[in-house]
Biopython code that builds the backbone (N, CA, C, O; Angstrom):
import numpy as np
from Bio.PDB.StructureBuilder import StructureBuilder

atoms = [
    (1, "UNK", "N", (0.740, -1.222, -0.022)),
    (1, "UNK", "CA", (0.071, -0.092, 0.139)),
    (1, "UNK", "C", (1.035, 1.350, -0.148)),
    (1, "UNK", "O", (0.769, 2.244, -0.951)),
    (2, "UNK", "N", (2.001, 1.280, 0.597)),
    (2, "UNK", "CA", (2.799, 2.524, 0.735)),
    (2, "UNK", "C", (2.975, 3.001, -0.764)),
    (2, "UNK", "O", (2.767, 4.141, -1.179)),
    (3, "UNK", "N", (3.324, 2.100, -1.366)),
    (3, "UNK", "CA", (3.643, 2.355, -3.031)),
    (3, "UNK", "C", (2.612, 3.213, -3.742)),
    (3, "UNK", "O", (2.832, 4.078, -4.589)),
    (4, "UNK", "N", (1.344, 2.782, -3.200)),
    (4, "UNK", "CA", (0.283, 3.433, -3.650)),
    (4, "UNK", "C", (-0.015, 4.963, -3.348)),
    (4, "UNK", "O", (-0.527, 5.793, -4.100)),
    (5, "UNK", "N", (0.532, 5.143, -1.787)),
    (5, "UNK", "CA", (0.242, 6.504, -1.385)),
    (5, "UNK", "C", (1.151, 7.680, -1.788)),
    (5, "UNK", "O", (0.831, 8.865, -1.694)),
    (6, "UNK", "N", (2.393, 7.178, -2.274)),
    (6, "UNK", "CA", (3.338, 8.162, -2.909)),
    (6, "UNK", "C", (3.947, 8.901, -1.855)),
    (6, "UNK", "O", (3.792, 8.529, -0.692)),
    (7, "UNK", "N", (4.748, 10.092, -2.186)),
    (7, "UNK", "CA", (5.558, 10.860, -1.163)),
    (7, "UNK", "C", (5.023, 11.853, -1.074)),
    (7, "UNK", "O", (4.656, 12.387, -2.120)),
    (8, "UNK", "N", (4.769, 12.480, 0.151)),
    (8, "UNK", "CA", (4.164, 13.755, 0.389)),
    (8, "UNK", "C", (4.805, 14.271, 1.535)),
    (8, "UNK", "O", (5.141, 13.583, 2.499)),
    (9, "UNK", "N", (5.026, 15.873, 1.389)),
    (9, "UNK", "CA", (5.694, 16.338, 2.608)),
    (9, "UNK", "C", (4.929, 17.653, 3.314)),
    (9, "UNK", "O", (4.023, 18.176, 2.664)),
    (10, "UNK", "N", (5.195, 18.074, 4.328)),
    (10, "UNK", "CA", (4.241, 18.997, 4.532)),
    (10, "UNK", "C", (3.697, 18.672, 5.921)),
    (10, "UNK", "O", (3.958, 17.625, 6.514)),
    (11, "UNK", "N", (2.873, 19.706, 6.423)),
    (11, "UNK", "CA", (2.131, 19.149, 7.777)),
    (11, "UNK", "C", (0.966, 18.140, 7.766)),
    (11, "UNK", "O", (-0.017, 18.266, 7.037)),
    (12, "UNK", "N", (1.149, 17.173, 8.596)),
    (12, "UNK", "CA", (0.114, 16.109, 8.869)),
    (12, "UNK", "C", (-0.846, 16.488, 9.828)),
    (12, "UNK", "O", (-0.546, 17.243, 10.753)),
    (13, "UNK", "N", (-2.085, 15.978, 9.666)),
    (13, "UNK", "CA", (-3.189, 16.000, 10.584)),
    (13, "UNK", "C", (-3.242, 14.764, 11.307)),
    (13, "UNK", "O", (-3.576, 13.805, 10.611)),
    (14, "UNK", "N", (-3.011, 14.532, 12.476)),
    (14, "UNK", "CA", (-3.193, 13.387, 13.127)),
    (14, "UNK", "C", (-4.734, 13.115, 12.987)),
    (14, "UNK", "O", (-5.555, 14.020, 13.134)),
    (15, "UNK", "N", (-5.078, 11.831, 12.698)),
    (15, "UNK", "CA", (-6.486, 11.154, 12.682)),
    (15, "UNK", "C", (-6.298, 9.830, 13.122)),
    (15, "UNK", "O", (-5.298, 9.182, 12.815)),
    (16, "UNK", "N", (-7.291, 9.356, 13.888)),
    (16, "UNK", "CA", (-7.501, 8.048, 14.327)),
    (16, "UNK", "C", (-7.844, 7.287, 13.341)),
    (16, "UNK", "O", (-8.361, 7.778, 12.337)),
    (17, "UNK", "N", (-7.562, 5.642, 13.487)),
    (17, "UNK", "CA", (-8.096, 4.841, 12.195)),
    (17, "UNK", "C", (-9.460, 4.998, 12.157)),
    (17, "UNK", "O", (-9.874, 4.797, 11.015)),
    (18, "UNK", "N", (-10.426, 5.307, 13.029)),
    (18, "UNK", "CA", (-11.948, 5.223, 12.922)),
    (18, "UNK", "C", (-11.978, 6.418, 11.830)),
    (18, "UNK", "O", (-12.269, 6.290, 10.641)),
    (19, "UNK", "N", (-11.633, 7.537, 12.461)),
    (19, "UNK", "CA", (-11.602, 8.867, 11.368)),
    (19, "UNK", "C", (-11.086, 8.605, 10.127)),
    (19, "UNK", "O", (-11.671, 9.091, 9.159)),
    (20, "UNK", "N", (-10.032, 7.883, 9.946)),
    (20, "UNK", "CA", (-9.585, 7.464, 8.756)),
    (20, "UNK", "C", (-10.567, 7.033, 7.798)),
    (20, "UNK", "O", (-10.782, 7.544, 6.699)),
    (21, "UNK", "N", (-11.276, 5.814, 8.439)),
    (21, "UNK", "CA", (-12.167, 4.892, 7.646)),
    (21, "UNK", "C", (-13.541, 5.745, 7.323)),
    (21, "UNK", "O", (-14.182, 5.530, 6.294)),
    (22, "UNK", "N", (-13.921, 6.698, 8.261)),
    (22, "UNK", "CA", (-14.819, 7.550, 8.066)),
    (22, "UNK", "C", (-14.559, 8.500, 6.854)),
    (22, "UNK", "O", (-15.364, 8.637, 5.933)),
    (23, "UNK", "N", (-13.574, 9.028, 6.928)),
    (23, "UNK", "CA", (-13.063, 10.052, 5.902)),
    (23, "UNK", "C", (-13.009, 9.389, 4.530)),
    (23, "UNK", "O", (-13.416, 9.982, 3.531)),
    (24, "UNK", "N", (-12.534, 8.230, 4.489)),
    (24, "UNK", "CA", (-12.350, 7.316, 3.625)),
    (24, "UNK", "C", (-13.865, 7.103, 2.760)),
    (24, "UNK", "O", (-13.969, 7.304, 1.550)),
    (25, "UNK", "N", (-14.898, 6.692, 3.578)),
    (25, "UNK", "CA", (-16.159, 6.613, 3.227)),
    (25, "UNK", "C", (-16.890, 7.937, 2.537)),
    (25, "UNK", "O", (-17.782, 7.790, 1.701)),
    (26, "UNK", "N", (-16.462, 9.138, 2.934)),
    (26, "UNK", "CA", (-16.848, 10.432, 2.615)),
    (26, "UNK", "C", (-16.500, 10.776, 1.387)),
    (26, "UNK", "O", (-17.288, 11.266, 0.579)),
    (27, "UNK", "N", (-15.019, 10.489, 1.111)),
    (27, "UNK", "CA", (-14.182, 10.791, -0.264)),
    (27, "UNK", "C", (-15.232, 9.844, -1.202)),
    (27, "UNK", "O", (-15.847, 10.436, -2.088)),
    (28, "UNK", "N", (-15.412, 8.646, -1.060)),
    (28, "UNK", "CA", (-16.226, 7.692, -1.937)),
    (28, "UNK", "C", (-17.708, 8.217, -2.109)),
    (28, "UNK", "O", (-18.315, 7.983, -3.154)),
    (29, "UNK", "N", (-18.254, 8.892, -1.128)),
    (29, "UNK", "CA", (-19.814, 9.302, -1.160)),
    (29, "UNK", "C", (-19.748, 10.701, -2.199)),
    (29, "UNK", "O", (-20.572, 10.984, -3.068)),
    (30, "UNK", "N", (-18.409, 11.539, -1.796)),
    (30, "UNK", "CA", (-18.382, 12.671, -2.722)),
    (30, "UNK", "C", (-17.825, 12.682, -4.026)),
    (30, "UNK", "O", (-18.153, 13.594, -4.785)),
    (31, "UNK", "N", (-16.906, 11.666, -4.462)),
    (31, "UNK", "CA", (-16.401, 11.483, -5.699)),
    (31, "UNK", "C", (-16.798, 10.405, -6.460)),
    (31, "UNK", "O", (-16.455, 10.288, -7.636)),
    (32, "UNK", "N", (-17.623, 9.461, -5.776)),
    (32, "UNK", "CA", (-17.985, 8.170, -6.579)),
    (32, "UNK", "C", (-17.153, 6.936, -6.251)),
    (32, "UNK", "O", (-15.930, 7.052, -6.180)),
    (33, "UNK", "N", (-17.666, 5.924, -6.075)),
    (33, "UNK", "CA", (-16.732, 4.575, -6.109)),
    (33, "UNK", "C", (-16.554, 3.884, -7.342)),
    (33, "UNK", "O", (-17.453, 3.953, -8.180)),
    (34, "UNK", "N", (-15.475, 3.197, -7.581)),
    (34, "UNK", "CA", (-15.231, 2.375, -8.847)),
    (34, "UNK", "C", (-14.600, 1.207, -8.260)),
    (34, "UNK", "O", (-14.301, 1.038, -7.078)),
    (35, "UNK", "N", (-14.417, 0.318, -9.377)),
    (35, "UNK", "CA", (-13.830, -1.032, -9.249)),
    (35, "UNK", "C", (-12.676, -0.911, -10.149)),
    (35, "UNK", "O", (-12.559, -0.151, -11.111)),
    (36, "UNK", "N", (-11.642, -1.980, -9.584)),
    (36, "UNK", "CA", (-10.585, -2.298, -10.525)),
    (36, "UNK", "C", (-9.755, -0.881, -11.054)),
    (36, "UNK", "O", (-9.118, -0.843, -12.107)),
    (37, "UNK", "N", (-9.874, 0.081, -10.259)),
    (37, "UNK", "CA", (-8.836, 1.355, -10.580)),
    (37, "UNK", "C", (-9.035, 2.032, -9.511)),
    (37, "UNK", "O", (-10.066, 2.148, -8.848)),
    (38, "UNK", "N", (-7.738, 2.596, -9.322)),
    (38, "UNK", "CA", (-7.521, 3.341, -8.088)),
    (38, "UNK", "C", (-8.403, 4.842, -8.434)),
    (38, "UNK", "O", (-8.881, 5.539, -7.538)),
    (39, "UNK", "N", (-8.495, 5.138, -9.781)),
    (39, "UNK", "CA", (-9.198, 6.663, -9.804)),
    (39, "UNK", "C", (-9.711, 6.453, -11.199)),
    (39, "UNK", "O", (-8.948, 5.998, -12.051)),
    (40, "UNK", "N", (-11.000, 6.765, -11.497)),
    (40, "UNK", "CA", (-11.343, 7.053, -12.960)),
    (40, "UNK", "C", (-10.817, 8.416, -13.586)),
    (40, "UNK", "O", (-10.154, 9.157, -12.861)),
    (41, "UNK", "N", (-11.090, 8.792, -14.945)),
    (41, "UNK", "CA", (-10.934, 9.886, -15.312)),
    (41, "UNK", "C", (-11.865, 11.019, -14.837)),
    (41, "UNK", "O", (-11.643, 12.228, -14.909)),
    (42, "UNK", "N", (-12.967, 10.387, -14.331)),
    (42, "UNK", "CA", (-14.095, 11.252, -13.890)),
    (42, "UNK", "C", (-14.094, 11.661, -12.388)),
    (42, "UNK", "O", (-14.777, 12.564, -11.902)),
    (43, "UNK", "N", (-13.188, 10.823, -11.707)),
    (43, "UNK", "CA", (-12.685, 10.891, -10.214)),
    (43, "UNK", "C", (-13.260, 10.234, -9.161)),
    (43, "UNK", "O", (-13.201, 10.553, -7.973)),
    (44, "UNK", "N", (-13.855, 9.241, -9.687)),
    (44, "UNK", "CA", (-14.291, 7.921, -8.879)),
    (44, "UNK", "C", (-13.327, 7.232, -8.397)),
    (44, "UNK", "O", (-12.385, 7.135, -9.183)),
    (45, "UNK", "N", (-13.140, 6.520, -7.041)),
    (45, "UNK", "CA", (-12.276, 6.227, -6.385)),
    (45, "UNK", "C", (-12.522, 4.837, -5.752)),
    (45, "UNK", "O", (-13.673, 4.671, -5.348)),
    (46, "UNK", "N", (-11.728, 3.888, -5.602)),
    (46, "UNK", "CA", (-11.593, 2.649, -5.049)),
    (46, "UNK", "C", (-11.227, 2.965, -3.582)),
    (46, "UNK", "O", (-10.842, 4.080, -3.233)),
    (47, "UNK", "N", (-11.384, 1.816, -2.666)),
    (47, "UNK", "CA", (-11.127, 1.964, -1.338)),
    (47, "UNK", "C", (-9.648, 2.771, -1.195)),
    (47, "UNK", "O", (-9.435, 3.749, -0.478)),
    (48, "UNK", "N", (-8.613, 2.031, -2.151)),
    (48, "UNK", "CA", (-7.209, 2.335, -1.823)),
    (48, "UNK", "C", (-6.971, 3.842, -2.433)),
    (48, "UNK", "O", (-6.165, 4.653, -1.976)),
    (49, "UNK", "N", (-7.807, 4.041, -3.520)),
    (49, "UNK", "CA", (-7.634, 5.455, -4.135)),
    (49, "UNK", "C", (-8.147, 6.529, -3.043)),
    (49, "UNK", "O", (-7.616, 7.612, -2.797)),
    (50, "UNK", "N", (-9.080, 6.086, -2.560)),
    (50, "UNK", "CA", (-9.771, 7.250, -1.482)),
    (50, "UNK", "C", (-8.770, 7.425, -0.368)),
    (50, "UNK", "O", (-8.655, 8.507, 0.209)),
    (51, "UNK", "N", (-7.982, 6.272, -0.035)),
    (51, "UNK", "CA", (-7.097, 6.460, 1.112)),
    (51, "UNK", "C", (-5.944, 7.247, 0.557)),
    (51, "UNK", "O", (-5.356, 8.084, 1.241)),
    (52, "UNK", "N", (-5.630, 6.980, -0.658)),
    (52, "UNK", "CA", (-4.634, 7.635, -1.068)),
    (52, "UNK", "C", (-4.897, 9.207, -1.138)),
    (52, "UNK", "O", (-3.964, 9.958, -0.850)),
    (53, "UNK", "N", (-6.075, 9.706, -1.492)),
    (53, "UNK", "CA", (-6.543, 10.993, -1.546)),
    (53, "UNK", "C", (-6.219, 11.480, 0.024)),
    (53, "UNK", "O", (-5.520, 12.482, 0.179)),
    (54, "UNK", "N", (-6.629, 10.906, 0.941)),
    (54, "UNK", "CA", (-6.545, 11.448, 2.658)),
    (54, "UNK", "C", (-5.026, 11.608, 2.771)),
    (54, "UNK", "O", (-4.540, 12.658, 3.191)),
    (55, "UNK", "N", (-4.275, 10.559, 2.394)),
    (55, "UNK", "CA", (-2.923, 10.706, 2.650)),
    (55, "UNK", "C", (-2.142, 11.979, 1.872)),
    (55, "UNK", "O", (-1.354, 12.737, 2.437)),
    (56, "UNK", "N", (-2.423, 12.031, 0.847)),
    (56, "UNK", "CA", (-1.873, 13.224, -0.049)),
    (56, "UNK", "C", (-2.425, 14.565, 0.554)),
    (56, "UNK", "O", (-1.765, 15.595, 0.420)),
    (57, "UNK", "N", (-3.469, 14.565, 1.129)),
    (57, "UNK", "CA", (-4.126, 15.798, 1.778)),
    (57, "UNK", "C", (-3.754, 15.993, 3.157)),
    (57, "UNK", "O", (-4.259, 16.914, 3.799)),
    (58, "UNK", "N", (-2.800, 15.098, 3.734)),
    (58, "UNK", "CA", (-2.149, 14.995, 5.084)),
    (58, "UNK", "C", (-2.834, 14.317, 5.820)),
    (58, "UNK", "O", (-2.382, 14.317, 6.965)),
    (59, "UNK", "N", (-3.725, 13.734, 5.696)),
    (59, "UNK", "CA", (-4.498, 13.389, 7.140)),
    (59, "UNK", "C", (-4.169, 11.861, 7.365)),
    (59, "UNK", "O", (-4.614, 10.908, 6.725)),
    (60, "UNK", "N", (-3.432, 11.852, 8.248)),
    (60, "UNK", "CA", (-2.970, 10.611, 8.905)),
    (60, "UNK", "C", (-1.686, 10.267, 8.019)),
    (60, "UNK", "O", (-1.296, 11.025, 7.132)),
    (61, "UNK", "N", (-1.083, 9.099, 8.324)),
    (61, "UNK", "CA", (0.369, 8.813, 7.849)),
    (61, "UNK", "C", (-0.232, 7.155, 7.229)),
    (61, "UNK", "O", (-1.371, 6.693, 7.169)),
    (62, "UNK", "N", (1.331, 6.492, 6.770)),
    (62, "UNK", "CA", (1.261, 5.260, 6.438)),
    (62, "UNK", "C", (0.555, 4.497, 7.600)),
    (62, "UNK", "O", (-0.523, 3.929, 7.427)),
    (63, "UNK", "N", (1.115, 4.510, 8.612)),
    (63, "UNK", "CA", (0.604, 3.737, 9.864)),
    (63, "UNK", "C", (-0.771, 3.674, 9.899)),
    (63, "UNK", "O", (-1.402, 2.636, 10.096)),
    (64, "UNK", "N", (-1.324, 4.929, 9.683)),
    (64, "UNK", "CA", (-2.872, 5.059, 9.836)),
    (64, "UNK", "C", (-3.542, 4.150, 8.821)),
    (64, "UNK", "O", (-4.238, 3.204, 9.191)),
    (65, "UNK", "N", (-3.316, 4.461, 7.430)),
    (65, "UNK", "CA", (-3.831, 3.788, 6.560)),
    (65, "UNK", "C", (-3.587, 2.293, 6.651)),
    (65, "UNK", "O", (-4.637, 1.657, 6.564)),
    (66, "UNK", "N", (-2.480, 1.542, 6.804)),
    (66, "UNK", "CA", (-2.271, 0.433, 6.816)),
    (66, "UNK", "C", (-3.107, -0.132, 8.013)),
    (66, "UNK", "O", (-3.670, -1.200, 7.771)),
    (67, "UNK", "N", (-3.286, 0.399, 9.266)),
    (67, "UNK", "CA", (-3.908, -0.155, 10.284)),
    (67, "UNK", "C", (-5.431, -0.190, 9.908)),
    (67, "UNK", "O", (-6.141, -1.100, 10.337)),
    (68, "UNK", "N", (-5.983, 0.914, 9.016)),
    (68, "UNK", "CA", (-7.240, 1.098, 8.621)),
    (68, "UNK", "C", (-7.595, -0.068, 7.819)),
    (68, "UNK", "O", (-8.680, -0.628, 7.978)),
    (69, "UNK", "N", (-6.667, -0.491, 6.898)),
    (69, "UNK", "CA", (-6.495, -1.894, 6.061)),
    (69, "UNK", "C", (-6.996, -2.871, 6.930)),
    (69, "UNK", "O", (-8.006, -3.508, 6.631)),
    (70, "UNK", "N", (-6.279, -3.083, 8.167)),
    (70, "UNK", "CA", (-6.409, -4.189, 8.879)),
    (70, "UNK", "C", (-7.675, -4.229, 9.622)),
    (70, "UNK", "O", (-8.239, -5.303, 9.832)),
    (71, "UNK", "N", (-8.146, -3.106, 10.030)),
    (71, "UNK", "CA", (-9.538, -3.090, 10.489)),
    (71, "UNK", "C", (-10.509, -3.374, 9.291)),
    (71, "UNK", "O", (-11.629, -3.681, 9.699)),
    (72, "UNK", "N", (-10.407, -3.360, 8.104)),
    (72, "UNK", "CA", (-11.372, -3.504, 7.095)),
    (72, "UNK", "C", (-11.238, -5.017, 6.848)),
    (72, "UNK", "O", (-12.164, -5.722, 6.447)),
    (73, "UNK", "N", (-10.053, -5.426, 7.113)),
    (73, "UNK", "CA", (-9.766, -7.043, 6.820)),
    (73, "UNK", "C", (-10.249, -7.677, 7.818)),
    (73, "UNK", "O", (-10.558, -8.856, 7.649)),
    (74, "UNK", "N", (-10.442, -7.035, 9.152)),
    (74, "UNK", "CA", (-10.924, -7.840, 10.257)),
    (74, "UNK", "C", (-12.513, -8.086, 10.073)),
    (74, "UNK", "O", (-13.035, -9.145, 10.423)),
    (75, "UNK", "N", (-13.176, -7.109, 9.544)),
    (75, "UNK", "CA", (-14.416, -7.164, 9.387)),
    (75, "UNK", "C", (-14.701, -8.223, 8.389)),
    (75, "UNK", "O", (-15.522, -9.125, 8.560)),
    (76, "UNK", "N", (-14.014, -8.062, 7.402)),
    (76, "UNK", "CA", (-14.192, -9.246, 6.298)),
    (76, "UNK", "C", (-14.189, -10.662, 6.794)),
    (76, "UNK", "O", (-15.062, -11.505, 6.590)),
    (77, "UNK", "N", (-12.962, -10.813, 7.547)),
    (77, "UNK", "CA", (-12.583, -12.007, 8.209)),
    (77, "UNK", "C", (-13.784, -12.874, 9.137)),
    (77, "UNK", "O", (-14.102, -14.060, 9.226)),
    (78, "UNK", "N", (-14.272, -11.533, 9.792)),
    (78, "UNK", "CA", (-15.642, -12.075, 10.510)),
    (78, "UNK", "C", (-16.648, -12.379, 10.048)),
    (78, "UNK", "O", (-17.529, -13.067, 10.563)),
    (79, "UNK", "N", (-16.622, -11.855, 8.935)),
    (79, "UNK", "CA", (-17.879, -12.270, 7.764)),
    (79, "UNK", "C", (-17.382, -13.680, 6.816)),
    (79, "UNK", "O", (-18.084, -14.051, 5.875)),
    (80, "UNK", "N", (-16.175, -14.357, 7.165)),
    (80, "UNK", "CA", (-16.158, -15.362, 6.788)),
    (80, "UNK", "C", (-15.462, -15.211, 5.326)),
    (80, "UNK", "O", (-15.505, -16.096, 4.471)),
    (81, "UNK", "N", (-14.885, -14.092, 5.186)),
    (81, "UNK", "CA", (-14.236, -13.559, 3.836)),
    (81, "UNK", "C", (-12.765, -13.476, 3.856)),
    (81, "UNK", "O", (-12.245, -12.714, 4.671)),
    (82, "UNK", "N", (-12.051, -14.154, 3.073)),
    (82, "UNK", "CA", (-10.553, -14.519, 3.316)),
    (82, "UNK", "C", (-9.636, -13.529, 2.310)),
    (82, "UNK", "O", (-8.478, -13.126, 2.421)),
    (83, "UNK", "N", (-10.595, -13.329, 1.348)),
    (83, "UNK", "CA", (-9.646, -12.282, 0.082)),
    (83, "UNK", "C", (-9.614, -10.695, 0.741)),
    (83, "UNK", "O", (-10.385, -10.109, 1.501)),
    (84, "UNK", "N", (-8.362, -10.306, 0.081)),
    (84, "UNK", "CA", (-8.259, -9.040, 0.730)),
    (84, "UNK", "C", (-9.257, -8.137, 0.173)),
    (84, "UNK", "O", (-9.873, -8.318, -0.877)),
    (85, "UNK", "N", (-9.395, -6.831, 1.223)),
    (85, "UNK", "CA", (-10.529, -6.073, 1.007)),
    (85, "UNK", "C", (-10.644, -5.557, -0.443)),
    (85, "UNK", "O", (-11.716, -5.468, -1.043)),
    (86, "UNK", "N", (-9.318, -5.193, -0.998)),
    (86, "UNK", "CA", (-9.280, -4.583, -2.387)),
    (86, "UNK", "C", (-9.796, -5.376, -3.504)),
    (86, "UNK", "O", (-10.310, -4.834, -4.483)),
    (87, "UNK", "N", (-9.651, -6.871, -3.365)),
    (87, "UNK", "CA", (-10.287, -7.665, -4.310)),
    (87, "UNK", "C", (-11.668, -7.867, -4.067)),
    (87, "UNK", "O", (-12.501, -7.996, -4.964)),
    (88, "UNK", "N", (-11.933, -7.897, -2.736)),
    (88, "UNK", "CA", (-13.405, -8.069, -2.399)),
    (88, "UNK", "C", (-14.195, -6.820, -2.990)),
    (88, "UNK", "O", (-15.302, -6.996, -3.499)),
    (89, "UNK", "N", (-13.705, -5.748, -2.930)),
    (89, "UNK", "CA", (-14.683, -4.626, -3.424)),
    (89, "UNK", "C", (-14.266, -4.671, -5.128)),
    (89, "UNK", "O", (-14.599, -3.682, -5.781)),
    (90, "UNK", "N", (-13.723, -5.523, -5.671)),
    (90, "UNK", "CA", (-13.718, -5.603, -7.077)),
    (90, "UNK", "C", (-14.544, -6.728, -7.460)),
    (90, "UNK", "O", (-14.701, -6.915, -8.666)),
    (91, "UNK", "N", (-15.028, -7.410, -6.737)),
    (91, "UNK", "CA", (-16.060, -8.741, -6.817)),
    (91, "UNK", "C", (-17.018, -8.353, -7.795)),
    (91, "UNK", "O", (-17.453, -7.205, -7.714)),
    (92, "UNK", "N", (-17.491, -9.214, -8.846)),
    (92, "UNK", "CA", (-18.827, -9.015, -9.576)),
    (92, "UNK", "C", (-20.110, -8.761, -8.653)),
    (92, "UNK", "O", (-20.407, -9.585, -7.788)),
    (93, "UNK", "N", (-20.741, -7.788, -8.826)),
    (93, "UNK", "CA", (-21.897, -7.535, -8.192)),
    (93, "UNK", "C", (-21.870, -6.656, -7.115)),
    (93, "UNK", "O", (-22.953, -6.388, -6.596)),
    (94, "UNK", "N", (-20.726, -6.089, -6.616)),
    (94, "UNK", "CA", (-20.272, -5.603, -5.653)),
    (94, "UNK", "C", (-21.066, -4.283, -5.787)),
    (94, "UNK", "O", (-21.354, -3.936, -6.932)),
    (95, "UNK", "N", (-21.472, -3.473, -4.704)),
    (95, "UNK", "CA", (-22.103, -2.368, -5.047)),
    (95, "UNK", "C", (-21.428, -1.228, -3.932)),
    (95, "UNK", "O", (-20.935, -1.528, -2.845)),
    (96, "UNK", "N", (-21.526, -0.075, -4.413)),
    (96, "UNK", "CA", (-21.117, 1.057, -3.418)),
    (96, "UNK", "C", (-21.821, 1.209, -2.129)),
    (96, "UNK", "O", (-21.260, 1.844, -1.236)),
    (97, "UNK", "N", (-22.965, 0.704, -1.940)),
    (97, "UNK", "CA", (-23.640, 0.822, -0.497)),
    (97, "UNK", "C", (-22.897, -0.263, 0.260)),
    (97, "UNK", "O", (-22.704, -0.148, 1.470)),
    (98, "UNK", "N", (-22.430, -1.430, -0.505)),
    (98, "UNK", "CA", (-21.589, -2.584, 0.464)),
    (98, "UNK", "C", (-20.420, -2.018, 0.866)),
    (98, "UNK", "O", (-20.019, -2.296, 1.997)),
    (99, "UNK", "N", (-19.753, -1.240, 0.142)),
    (99, "UNK", "CA", (-18.464, -0.922, 0.432)),
    (99, "UNK", "C", (-18.461, 0.363, 1.459)),
    (99, "UNK", "O", (-17.617, 0.513, 2.343)),
    (100, "UNK", "N", (-19.451, 1.183, 1.216)),
    (100, "UNK", "CA", (-19.629, 2.148, 2.426)),
    (100, "UNK", "C", (-19.887, 1.603, 3.803)),
    (100, "UNK", "O", (-19.411, 2.108, 4.819)),
    (101, "UNK", "N", (-20.784, 0.387, 3.781)),
    (101, "UNK", "CA", (-21.210, -0.244, 5.009)),
    (101, "UNK", "C", (-20.002, -0.949, 5.534)),
    (101, "UNK", "O", (-19.807, -0.815, 6.742)),
    (102, "UNK", "N", (-19.168, -1.661, 4.868)),
    (102, "UNK", "CA", (-17.876, -2.213, 5.202)),
    (102, "UNK", "C", (-16.851, -1.167, 5.961)),
    (102, "UNK", "O", (-16.286, -1.350, 7.039)),
    (103, "UNK", "N", (-16.777, -0.093, 5.150)),
    (103, "UNK", "CA", (-15.732, 0.944, 5.684)),
    (103, "UNK", "C", (-16.551, 1.571, 7.181)),
    (103, "UNK", "O", (-15.944, 1.749, 8.237)),
    (104, "UNK", "N", (-17.823, 1.804, 7.014)),
    (104, "UNK", "CA", (-18.427, 2.414, 8.420)),
    (104, "UNK", "C", (-18.345, 1.189, 9.337)),
    (104, "UNK", "O", (-17.996, 1.518, 10.470)),
    (105, "UNK", "N", (-18.553, -0.079, 9.194)),
    (105, "UNK", "CA", (-18.541, -1.325, 10.043)),
    (105, "UNK", "C", (-17.221, -1.072, 10.629)),
    (105, "UNK", "O", (-17.133, -0.941, 11.850)),
    (106, "UNK", "N", (-16.184, -0.990, 9.877)),
    (106, "UNK", "CA", (-14.718, -1.225, 10.439)),
    (106, "UNK", "C", (-14.731, 0.197, 11.258)),
    (106, "UNK", "O", (-14.422, -0.085, 12.415)),
    (107, "UNK", "N", (-14.888, 1.158, 11.177)),
    (107, "UNK", "CA", (-14.696, 2.471, 11.733)),
    (107, "UNK", "C", (-15.392, 2.525, 13.161)),
    (107, "UNK", "O", (-15.097, 3.339, 14.036)),
    (108, "UNK", "N", (-16.431, 1.462, 13.271)),
    (108, "UNK", "CA", (-17.269, 1.539, 14.589)),
    (108, "UNK", "C", (-16.997, 0.353, 15.275)),
    (108, "UNK", "O", (-17.697, -0.042, 16.207)),
    (109, "UNK", "N", (-15.914, -0.290, 14.815)),
    (109, "UNK", "CA", (-15.935, -1.929, 15.841)),
    (109, "UNK", "C", (-15.321, -1.556, 17.147)),
    (109, "UNK", "O", (-15.190, -2.402, 18.031)),
]
sb = StructureBuilder()
sb.init_structure("model")
sb.init_model(0)
sb.init_chain("A")
sb.init_seg("    ")
for serial, (resi, resn, name, xyz) in enumerate(atoms, 1):
    if name == "N":
        sb.init_residue(resn, " ", resi, " ")
    sb.init_atom(name, np.array(xyz, "f"), 0.0, 1.0, " ", f" {name:<3s}", serial, name[0])
structure = sb.get_structure()
C-alpha cells in the first residue's frame, strides 16, 4: 500500500483509524466509487484510491492507512471472507452501498 500512497511532504493532521475510515467513506460518497482502478478519469475512487487522497491531503500517515486496512480486513474475516479487501471490492456484483457499509462497520468496531 505504501507505494500507492506516494511521497508527500508538509503538515500532517493526526487522525484516528476510525476517523480515517469515516473520511475514506466520505471521499467515496463525494467523488463516487469504482472497481478495478484507483481512480477513474471522472474522479471516482476505489477504497485504496480514497485512502491515497487522504494521505496526499495530509490526513494521517502510512501507519494510519495500514491499520485501517487491517480493520477492514478484520470485518471481512468475521464475515468469513478471506480475500483482501481490495479484491473483495472488485468482486462481481459488489455495490457502493456494500463498500460504504464495510468502511463504516470497520470504523465503529
